[in-house]
N, C-alpha and C positions, 0 to 999 in steps of 0.2 A: 424532872431531871435538873441537876444542879448547873448552872452554868460557868461555862470556861470564859477567859478573858486573854490575854495578855497585851504587852505592853510597850508600844511600839514608841520610840522620838521620832520627829516631825523638826524639820527646819521651816523656821517664819519667812516668809519671802519678804517681809517691813524688815524688821533688826536681827537676823539669821540667828536668834539666841534659837537653841531646841527647847521641844517641849511638847511633855509626853503627850499620847492622846491612847484614847482603850480601845481596844474591836475585838470580837468574840473570837476566841480563838477559835472556832471551828475557819474561820473566815479565811485566817493568819497562814490552817494551814495548807486549805488551798490555796492560795495566795502561791505557797515554801511548793508547795508540786507544782505550780505552770512553771512557778522559776526553774528549777530542775527538772521540766519538760526540756523545757526551747532552751535547755545549758547545751542538754543530748549523751554524749558516752563521755563527753570532760568531765564528767564529775564523778564517774562510775570510778570505784579504786579497783585496781590491776590487780587481776587474774593469775598465778600460777600455771602454769602448759609444761602438762609432763611430758618428755622430751621420748619419745617411741623410737626407738635405737629402728632401719630398713632393713626386711628381708635382704638378705644375699639369695635363697634359692625360697622355691617350695613347690612341689615336687608327690602330684598326685598321685594314691596306691590305690591299686587297682582301678578294675570300670565296673564290673559287676555287682562284683561284691565288697565289701569292704574290710579288710583283713585289723585280729583285733592285734596291736604292739603292745607287747610286755616289758619289753627291756629293749633297750640300749646304749650301748659305749663305744667307744674308739682306738683306735690303736698310735701308736707315736707318730707316723708317715700322715695321722690327719683322716683317715678314712673313717669311715661312719655304719657300725653293725645293728640291722636292727633287727630281730626277734618274737616270734608273739606265734600265730593262729589266722589260718581262714577257713571259708567251706564255698563248696564247691571250686573257685575255679578262684588262678590271682598271678596276674598281671604286672610285673615288676621294671619297667621299660620294656627291654628284646625278650625277656626272662618270664616265661609264664610254666606254674604249678597246676596241677588236680587234685583234686581231695581221690583220696584212694576212699575213705570212709566217710564217717561222720566232720569231722574234721583235723585237717594237718598241721602239724606245726612247718616251721618255716624259720631261715637266719640268710639275711641277707648283705650284702656287703658294698655300699655306696663311696663315689670315689669323685670325690671335693675338684679335684683336677681337670677331670673332665664332664664332669655333671653327667655319670650315672650310673647302674648296678652293674657292677660289674660282673657278679655271679648271686645264687639264691639256691640257695642246699634247700632239699623237701627231708620232713618227719615225717615219716606215711606208717601208715596201720590201717584196718580194718573198721576202729571203734575210732576214738577220739585221743589227740594226741597234740601237745603245745609247747612252746620253750617258754620258760619262765627269765630265767638267766644270763650273763653274760656278760665273759670275763677276755682280756685281750694278754700273751705275753708272745714276747718277741714277734714269731710269722703268725701263730695261732692261734684257734679261736679255744676258748669253750664254756658249753654252755647244759645249765641243768632244764629239766624240763618233765610230763609224768606223759603216761601215755597210760588207757585200758585196753589196750587190742590184746591179744593170748602173744601176738608179736610186733614189736616195728620197725621199718627201716628207716638207717641215717645211710649215707650214697649205700658201697659195695658190704654192710655193717646191717646182718640180722639177729636180732636179738630179741629171747621170749623170755613171755613177763611172768613173774614171781606167782601162783593162784591162780587163781579166774577171771578169764574173762571179766570186765566189767571192773574191777578193779583198781585203786591209782599204784603202780610203779614207777618212781621216784628213776634219774637214770641221771650219772653226768657223762659228756662225751670231749671230745679233743676234733677242732677241725684243723689240719695241718695247709697250710699255702704252697699253691705251686702255680707256674705258668700256664698253667691249663684251668685251673680254679680249684676249690678245696676237695684236699682226699677228709674220709672219716675217717681218724687213725686205732683208733678204742672209742667205744661205749661201754661203759661198768653202769650194770642195774644196785641206788640204793638200796632198795627195799619197796614192799606193796602193804597192800594192804591199810589204803591210802597213806601212806608215807609223798613226801612233798621236799622239795628243794627250794626257800625263797631265792637266801643271796649266795652268793658264791665272791672268792679271793685267790689270787696265782701269786703265788707267794715269789715262785720260783718255778720252773718251765719240768721241774720233778715231783713237787710238795701243788697242795692246793686245801684253804678250809671254805666247809661249808655250815649251812645251817639248817639240816630240813627237822620240818614240823617232826618228827620220834623222835629229839633227841640229840642224836648224832650230831658232834662238832668235827669231829676231825676227816679227812681223809686221803690216801696214798692216790698220786696215781698212776698207775701201771707206766709201764715205761714202753 
């Protein structure tokens, strides 16, 4: 194995003139390492630290069962709406929902001013239901989702399915805000046989556009 050497200059104590002296490279490296260790953290380059904004609020959703969040949106007042589905039961603050089948859909409103859930609405049936998308306009909330039950209930509205039990039925619905909570204004089926509405936008209180997986892309909202 070849030997490597490093040349260092040392001053002579007698004349003060610098004269070179050759020492093995591994000895020079050891000396450099010892010097760096003795220097401590001062020699280390500064590392950029990522700025992490602090959490304003953190809320636990559910206790025994964790809900599945499929959609989030806000209104002009800054209220937060979240929706998805849950199994067995779901507690959101003072609101308690219990599933009536395999899984039930839900939508809830969070008020950041009071840091509490104002209300929670359930989408219930004997089989499986879920809310997929949300949109807000004025004081109303629009939602889409699917259900495989023979019928589904949203508030006081009851909607029968198209096709047999077990087929996916896509729907769009509207909730209107009142002083005592949300009121289900209407619920309209988009289609059965596996139809799924993945996006939703509200251009005006009387007109909506969606993008269902079946290929339809325009909807006229019921009056």
